[in-house]
C-alpha positions in Angstrom: 70.4 -116.8 -40.8 72.5 -113.8 -39.8 75.1 -112.2 -42.0 78.7 -111.9 -40.9 79.2 -108.9 -38.4 75.5 -108.8 -37.4 73.8 -110.3 -34.3 70.8 -112.6 -34.8 67.6 -111.2 -33.3 66.8 -112.7 -29.9 63.8 -115.1 -29.9 60.5 -113.7 -28.3 60.7 -116.2 -25.5 64.2 -115.0 -24.7 63.0 -111.3 -24.6 60.2 -112.2 -22.3 62.5 -114.1 -20.1 64.9 -111.1 -19.9 62.0 -108.8 -19.1 61.0 -111.2 -16.3 64.5 -111.2 -15.0 64.6 -107.4 -15.0 61.4 -107.2 -13.0 62.6 -109.7 -10.4 65.9 -107.9 -10.2 64.1 -104.5 -9.7 61.9 -106.0 -7.0 64.8 -107.5 -5.1 66.8 -104.3 -5.4 63.9 -102.4 -3.8 63.8 -104.9 -1.0 67.6 -104.7 -0.6 67.3 -100.9 -0.3 64.8 -101.4 2.5 67.1 -103.9 4.2 70.1 -101.5 4.0 68.1 -98.6 5.5 66.7 -100.8 8.3 69.9 -102.6 9.2 72.7 -100.1 8.5 70.9 -96.8 9.2 68.6 -98.1 11.9 65.5 -97.0 9.9 62.0 -98.4 10.9 59.6 -99.0 8.0 56.0 -98.3 9.1 52.8 -99.3 7.2 50.1 -96.8 8.1 46.8 -98.7 8.9 44.4 -95.9 9.8 43.5 -92.4 8.9 44.0 -89.9 11.7 47.1 -88.5 10.1 45.4 -87.8 6.8 46.0 -86.2 4.4 49.8 -86.3 5.2 49.8 -90.0 6.0 46.9 -91.8 4.4 46.1 -95.5 5.1 48.3 -97.7 3.0 51.2 -95.3 3.0 54.7 -96.5 3.9 56.5 -94.2 6.4 60.2 -94.5 7.3 61.2 -93.5 10.8 64.6 -93.0 12.4 65.4 -93.2 16.1 66.5 -89.8 17.5 67.2 -88.4 21.0 64.2 -86.7 22.6 66.1 -83.5 22.6 66.1 -83.4 18.8 62.3 -83.6 18.5 60.4 -80.3 17.8 56.8 -79.4 17.8 55.4 -80.3 14.4 57.5 -83.4 14.0 55.7 -86.7 13.2 56.8 -89.4 15.6 56.0 -93.0 16.3 55.5 -94.3 19.8 54.3 -97.4 21.6 51.1 -96.9 23.6 50.1 -98.7 26.9 48.5 -101.5 24.9 51.8 -102.3 23.2 50.7 -100.9 19.9 52.5 -98.4 17.7 50.8 -95.0 17.2 52.2 -92.4 14.8 51.0 -88.8 15.4 52.3 -85.2 15.3 54.0 -83.5 18.3 51.9 -80.6 19.5 53.6 -79.9 22.9 56.9 -80.8 24.6 57.4 -80.6 28.4 60.4 -81.4 30.6 60.2 -84.3 33.0 62.9 -83.3 35.4 65.9 -80.9 35.3 68.4 -83.7 35.3 66.5 -86.1 33.0 67.2 -86.6 29.3 63.6 -87.7 28.9 60.8 -85.4 27.6 57.0 -85.6 27.8 55.4 -85.4 24.4 51.8 -84.5 23.7 50.7 -85.9 20.3 47.7 -85.3 18.0 46.5 -86.9 14.8 46.1 -84.2 12.1 42.6 -85.5 11.4 41.6 -85.7 15.0 39.6 -82.9 16.7 41.7 -83.1 20.0 45.1 -84.2 21.2 45.7 -87.8 22.3 44.3 -88.8 25.7 47.7 -89.4 27.2 51.3 -88.1 27.0 54.4 -90.1 26.2 57.6 -89.8 28.2 60.6 -90.8 26.0 64.3 -90.5 26.1 64.4 -91.3 22.3 61.7 -91.7 19.7 61.2 -92.8 16.1 60.8 -89.7 14.0 59.3 -90.0 10.5 61.7 -88.8 7.9 60.1 -90.1 4.7 56.7 -91.3 3.5 55.5 -92.8 0.2 51.7 -93.0 -0.5 50.3 -96.5 -1.3 53.7 -98.2 -1.0 52.7 -99.8 2.3 50.3 -102.2 0.6 52.9 -104.0 -1.5 55.3 -104.0 1.4 52.6 -105.6 3.5 52.2 -108.2 0.8 55.9 -108.8 0.5 56.2 -109.4 4.2 53.8 -112.4 4.0 54.6 -115.9 2.9 53.6 -115.3 -0.7 55.9 -112.3 -0.9 58.8 -114.3 0.6 58.3 -117.1 -1.9 58.2 -114.5 -4.8 61.5 -112.8 -3.7 63.5 -115.9 -3.0 61.9 -118.1 -5.6 62.2 -115.3 -8.2 65.8 -114.9 -7.5 66.3 -118.6 -7.9 64.5 -118.4 -11.3 67.0 -115.7 -12.3 69.8 -118.1 -11.6 68.2 -120.9 -13.7 67.5 -118.6 -16.6 71.1 -117.3 -16.5 72.5 -120.8 -16.5 70.7 -121.5 -19.7 72.2 -118.6 -21.5 74.5 -119.4 -24.4 78.1 -119.5 -23.2 77.5 -121.5 -20.2 78.5 -119.5 -17.1 78.2 -116.1 -18.6 75.9 -113.9 -16.6 75.8 -116.2 -13.6 77.7 -113.9 -11.1 75.0 -111.2 -11.0 72.0 -113.4 -10.5 73.8 -115.3 -7.8 74.5 -112.0 -6.1 70.9 -111.0 -6.5 69.8 -114.3 -4.9 71.9 -113.7 -1.8 70.9 -110.0 -1.5 67.2 -110.9 -2.0 67.4 -113.4 0.9 69.1 -110.8 3.0 66.5 -108.2 2.2 64.0 -110.2 4.2 65.7 -108.7 7.2 64.3 -105.3 6.2 60.9 -106.8 5.5 60.9 -108.4 8.9 61.4 -105.0 10.5 58.4 -103.5 8.8 55.6 -103.0 11.3 52.1 -101.6 11.2 51.2 -98.3 12.9 47.7 -97.2 13.9 46.4 -93.6 14.1 44.2 -94.1 17.1 40.9 -92.4 17.9 40.0 -91.6 14.3 36.3 -91.9 14.8 34.4 -92.4 18.0 31.8 -94.6 16.4 34.4 -96.9 15.0 36.6 -97.4 18.1 35.8 -101.0 18.8 35.5 -102.3 15.3 38.0 -100.1 13.6 40.9 -99.7 16.0 40.9 -102.9 18.1 44.6 -103.4 18.0 45.4 -99.8 18.8 43.3 -98.3 21.5 39.5 -97.8 21.6 37.7 -96.6 24.7 35.9 -99.6 26.1 32.9 -99.7 28.4 33.3 -100.8 32.0 31.6 -103.8 33.5 29.0 -103.5 36.2 30.1 -105.3 39.4 27.7 -107.8 40.9 25.3 -108.4 38.1 21.8 -107.5 39.1 23.2 -106.5 42.5 25.3 -103.7 40.9 22.7 -101.2 42.2 22.2 -101.0 46.0 19.6 -99.0 48.0 21.3 -96.9 50.7 19.9 -95.8 54.0 16.6 -96.5 55.7 13.5 -97.2 53.7 10.5 -94.8 53.9 7.4 -95.9 52.1 9.6 -98.3 50.1 12.1 -95.6 48.9 15.5 -94.6 50.0 17.6 -91.4 50.2 20.1 -92.6 47.6 21.2 -95.6 45.5 24.8 -96.8 44.8 26.0 -98.2 41.5 29.1 -100.4 41.4 31.4 -101.2 38.5 34.9 -102.3 37.8 37.7 -100.0 36.5 38.4 -100.9 32.9 41.4 -98.6 32.4 43.2 -96.1 34.6 43.0 -93.4 31.9 39.2 -93.4 32.0 36.6 -91.4 33.8 33.0 -92.7 34.0 30.2 -90.6 32.6 26.6 -91.1 33.7 23.8 -89.4 31.8 20.1 -89.0 32.1 17.7 -86.1 31.4 16.5 -86.4 34.9 19.9 -85.9 36.5 20.9 -82.5 37.9 23.9 -80.6 36.7 22.8 -80.7 33.0 21.9 -84.3 33.0 25.5 -85.6 33.5 27.5 -86.9 36.4 31.2 -87.5 36.0 33.1 -90.0 38.3 36.8 -89.4 38.1 38.0 -92.0 40.5 41.5 -93.3 39.8 42.1 -97.0 40.8 43.8 -100.1 39.5 42.3 -102.0 36.6 39.7 -104.4 37.9 39.1 -102.5 41.1 35.5 -102.3 42.2 34.4 -98.7 42.6 31.0 -97.0 43.1 29.1 -93.7 42.8 26.0 -92.6 44.7 22.9 -90.9 43.3 21.1 -88.9 45.9 17.7 -87.2 46.0 16.0 -84.9 48.5 12.3 -83.9 49.0 11.3 -80.9 46.8 14.9 -80.7 45.7 15.9 -79.1 49.0 19.4 -80.4 49.6 22.1 -82.2 47.7 20.6 -83.8 44.6 21.8 -85.9 41.8 18.3 -87.0 40.8 15.6 -84.4 40.2 12.5 -85.0 42.4 9.3 -85.8 40.5 5.6 -85.1 41.1 4.6 -88.1 39.1 7.4 -90.5 40.1 8.2 -93.2 37.6 11.5 -94.8 36.4 14.5 -93.0 34.8 17.3 -94.6 32.8 20.8 -93.8 33.9 23.4 -94.6 31.2 27.1 -95.1 31.9 30.0 -94.9 29.6 33.8 -94.8 29.9 35.5 -91.7 28.5 39.2 -90.7 28.1 40.1 -88.5 31.1 42.1 -85.9 29.1 39.9 -86.1 26.0 36.2 -86.1 27.1 34.9 -86.4 23.5 36.4 -89.9 23.3 33.8 -92.2 24.9 33.0 -95.9 24.6 30.5 -96.8 21.9 29.0 -99.3 24.3 27.1 -98.3 27.5 25.8 -99.8 30.8 22.2 -99.0 31.8 20.7 -98.9 35.3 17.0 -98.1 36.0 16.2 -95.9 39.0 12.7 -95.4 40.4 11.7 -92.0 41.8 9.1 -91.4 44.5 6.0 -89.4 43.5 4.9 -86.1 45.0 8.5 -84.8 44.9 9.1 -86.6 48.1 12.7 -87.2 47.0 12.9 -91.0 47.5 14.7 -93.3 45.0 15.3 -97.0 44.7 17.0 -99.4 42.4 15.2 -100.7 39.4 16.4 -103.2 36.8 20.1 -103.4 36.1 21.0 -104.0 32.4 23.8 -106.5 33.0 26.4 -107.0 30.2 26.9 -110.6 28.9 29.9 -112.6 30.2 32.5 -114.4 28.0 34.9 -117.2 28.9 37.9 -118.4 26.9 38.2 -122.2 26.8 41.2 -122.5 24.4 44.0 -121.7 23.9 44.9 -122.3 27.5 48.1 -120.3 27.5 51.4 -119.6 25.8 54.0 -122.1 24.6 55.4 -123.5 21.4 53.3 -123.2 18.3 52.5 -126.9 18.5 51.6 -126.6 22.2 49.3 -123.7 21.6 47.6 -125.4 18.7 47.4 -128.6 20.7 45.7 -126.8 23.7 43.1 -125.5 21.2 42.5 -129.0 19.8 42.2 -130.5 23.2 39.9 -127.8 24.6 37.8 -127.2 21.5 38.0 -130.5 19.7 39.2 -131.2 16.2 35.9 -131.7 14.3 35.8 -129.1 13.1 39.1 -127.5 14.0 39.2 -124.1 15.6 41.6 -121.2 16.3 40.0 -120.5 19.7 36.8 -121.4 21.5 34.8 -120.5 24.6 31.4 -119.8 26.1 29.2 -116.7 26.5 26.1 -116.0 28.5 23.6 -113.2 28.7 21.7 -112.3 31.9 18.4 -113.9 32.8 15.6 -113.2 30.3 18.0 -112.4 27.4 19.9 -114.4 24.8 23.3 -114.0 23.1 22.6 -112.5 19.7 26.2 -112.5 18.2 29.8 -113.3 19.0 32.5 -111.6 16.9 36.3 -111.9 16.9 39.6 -110.5 15.8 42.7 -112.7 16.1 45.8 -110.6 15.5 49.5 -111.7 15.4 52.9 -110.0 15.5 55.2 -112.6 14.1 58.6 -113.3 12.5 58.8 -112.1 8.9 55.3 -110.6 9.3 53.8 -107.2 9.9 50.7 -107.2 12.0 48.2 -109.6 10.4 44.7 -110.8 11.3 43.0 -114.2 10.9 40.2 -114.4 8.4 39.2 -118.0 9.1 41.5 -119.6 6.6 44.7 -117.6 6.8 46.4 -114.3 8.0 46.4 -111.0 6.1 47.4 -107.5 6.9 44.3 -106.3 5.0 41.8 -108.0 7.3 42.7 -106.1 10.5 40.2 -103.7 12.1 37.2 -105.8 11.0 35.0 -107.8 13.3 34.3 -111.3 12.0 31.5 -113.7 13.1 32.5 -116.6 15.3 30.6 -119.9 14.9 27.9 -120.0 17.6 25.9 -123.0 19.0 23.0 -122.7 21.5 21.1 -119.6 22.7 22.0 -118.9 26.3 24.6 -119.8 27.2 26.3 -120.4 23.9 29.5 -122.0 22.8 31.6 -120.0 20.3 34.4 -121.0 18.0 36.9 -118.9 15.9 36.9 -121.0 12.7 40.1 -122.3 11.0 42.8 -124.9 10.9 46.4 -124.6 12.2 46.1 -120.9 13.2 49.3 -121.3 15.2 51.3 -123.6 12.9 54.6 -123.1 11.2 58.0 -122.2 12.6 58.1 -118.9 10.7 55.0 -117.6 12.6 56.2 -117.5 16.2 55.2 -114.4 18.0 52.5 -112.6 20.0 48.8 -113.3 19.4 46.0 -111.1 20.6 42.4 -112.5 20.6 39.5 -110.0 21.0 36.0 -111.3 21.5 32.9 -109.2 21.4 29.6 -110.6 22.7 26.3 -108.8 22.1 23.0 -109.8 23.8 19.4 -109.5 22.6 18.9 -105.9 24.0 22.2 -104.6 22.6 24.4 -104.9 25.7 28.0 -105.7 24.7 31.1 -107.1 26.4 34.6 -106.9 24.8 37.3 -109.2 26.2 41.0 -109.4 25.2 43.5 -112.2 25.7 47.2 -112.1 24.7 49.5 -115.2 24.4 52.7 -116.1 22.6 53.6 -119.0 20.4 57.3 -119.7 20.3 
């Protein structure tokens, strides 16, 4: 019992409840601050997903960018741009060039602080998001808050504040503030919705495919014509020809093609810098001449034998950025240094076909197309077939299913749900058969829910029994 003029101590349960209320209020106020910055000031929160800007911007940091005219950007600024793949890349400005005398646009050259060379392409912009603030490690909780669990915590927690306040002695006392917090907490989701992920591309050549799928990794071209991708050119003499031609399809207009073999002239490397539309069939010729007298790509040999010519894609303006996967063609050389060559075995990459989803549409339509094409026992997020060339088998099929959706930052499917922390990792698809195989991305209702409309990007990687790899990407929307 309390004495007159003194206040009775609050029960422990009430103290714990008040502490919980204070935590929820703090969480909501932080979210409100992000919402105010995003909506009123036009700020763009960015969650850093890779490490090419380390140590200034480590993975997991939260950066805040503000749109500014290109004329206000200076060398040394960190800016965030959208690349040709539709992905956001945040790097430092290392050079600025005018586009035209009458244009307000400028051409920016960017470079990640941890990268050995500048980005492979330039960005022409009239305005750009310039990073004005960054906080280490804060990106992880922001990523979590942007997911369904975070949404439930903020809105549900605010509702809990109201319930606790209504139970206070005095009836309505203390209700106004919690109600206000509830409203502001819901509004703060606008700020969370605007939070997006940003990649620092080309961090590590060896990790392009697995580590930076959603940004941009240099990908190997596909040989054109399968085993007929190599052709003998000219008139045969003793079964050999003056040259061979190798055909392939352009993978990206920003790439050159690099052919290497110790038996090639010019230091063992031949660069083909043809510029053509994506998917266009192009070719290069490998010539040889008797005793090396004449134009040669292939060194003549006294003993003859077979050489292995290996082809890779490489970024045109950054030659050290090459595809981790390669294409191999065997070329046979005529003995006695007679200079003849002919096509040997072509190491053909496997093929991959998407069966479902069959296209964009409503979330139910996209999921329905998967169920129709793939069956519902078990359910799948996507399915298709893959096949290796004759004499080989498909050894593995891996996937990444990525989405950009309402109230979500970029998230990736892990077989049971989406998470911002599972991006950049290849996951095994379920495979049946040997060659061809059917593959399935496991999971149920990968496109369900009205809150999860947006763009989905499915990347499939198929590897055959000799290590040849094909990477194929499909993009579709669920509305």
